[in-house]
FIVEX-896835 format. One line per 5 residues: for each residue x, y, z of C-alpha. Coordinates in nm, 2 decimals, decimal comma, always signed. Each point is the difference from the previous one (the first is absolute). Example, Ala and Ser with C-alpha at 12.3 -4.5 7.8 and 13.67 -1.06 7.14 Angstrom:
2
+1,23:-0,45:+0,78  +0,14:+0,34:-0,07
This chain:
88
-9,78:-8,16:+21,98  -0,33:+0,17:+0,12  -0,10:+0,33:-0,14  -0,23:+0,12:+0,28  -0,13:+0,35:-0,05
-0,26:+0,17:+0,22  -0,35:+0,03:-0,14  -0,14:+0,34:-0,09  -0,20:+0,03:+0,32  +0,31:-0,05:+0,21
+0,20:+0,26:-0,20  -0,28:+0,26:+0,03  -0,06:-0,07:+0,37  +0,37:+0,04:+0,06  +0,02:+0,33:-0,20
-0,30:+0,14:+0,19  +0,16:-0,09:+0,33  +0,34:+0,13:-0,09  -0,11:+0,33:-0,17  -0,34:+0,08:+0,16
-0,13:+0,17:-0,31  -0,28:+0,26:+0,03  -0,15:-0,11:-0,33  +0,04:-0,30:-0,23  -0,05:+0,02:-0,38
+0,04:-0,25:-0,28  +0,08:+0,11:-0,35  -0,26:-0,07:-0,26  +0,14:+0,05:-0,34  -0,27:-0,18:-0,19
+0,24:-0,25:-0,14  -0,05:-0,38:+0,00  +0,18:-0,05:+0,33  -0,13:+0,29:+0,20  -0,37:-0,09:+0,03
+0,07:-0,34:+0,18  +0,25:+0,17:+0,23  -0,24:+0,29:+0,08  -0,28:-0,25:+0,07  +0,22:-0,21:+0,23
+0,12:+0,31:+0,19  -0,35:+0,14:+0,04  -0,12:-0,34:+0,13  +0,30:-0,06:+0,23  +0,15:+0,33:+0,12
-0,23:+0,21:+0,23  -0,02:+0,36:-0,10  +0,17:-0,05:-0,34  -0,12:+0,22:-0,28  +0,08:+0,00:-0,38
+0,20:+0,27:-0,16  +0,04:+0,07:-0,38  +0,27:+0,23:-0,12  -0,14:+0,17:-0,31  +0,31:+0,12:-0,20
-0,22:+0,14:-0,27  +0,16:-0,21:-0,27  -0,18:-0,33:+0,04  -0,32:-0,12:-0,17  -0,31:+0,16:+0,14
-0,19:-0,33:-0,03  +0,25:-0,16:+0,24  -0,04:+0,28:+0,26  -0,38:-0,03:-0,04  +0,02:-0,37:+0,06
+0,19:+0,06:+0,33  -0,27:+0,25:+0,10  -0,28:-0,23:-0,09  +0,16:-0,30:+0,17  +0,04:+0,20:+0,32
-0,36:+0,12:-0,01  -0,13:-0,35:-0,06  +0,18:-0,13:+0,31  -0,08:+0,31:+0,21  +0,37:+0,09:+0,03
+0,11:+0,36:+0,07  +0,23:+0,07:-0,29  +0,27:+0,27:+0,03  +0,09:+0,12:-0,35  +0,31:+0,21:+0,00
+0,05:+0,22:-0,30  +0,33:+0,12:-0,13  +0,03:+0,37:-0,07  -0,10:+0,08:-0,36  +0,28:-0,06:-0,25
+0,24:-0,11:+0,28  +0,05:-0,37:-0,09  +0,33:+0,06:-0,17
């Protein structure tokens, strides 16, 4: 039995064709898995930009790492801040 799944490029191309987005963002949490995903998207998805959702409860060093990484690669980071004391 073959387990044939489309590759990420095919999935993204299909989603763009089906939904015609006006903007494409990739979430950049700063966790171990997000940096490779963001790099892949930035290299392979035209017009894609990273977004970081700053809930205010994470570790500042992690948020700064996201900012520094985006700056080093020349990526336009969108950092969305939760309203103060609104996390709960």
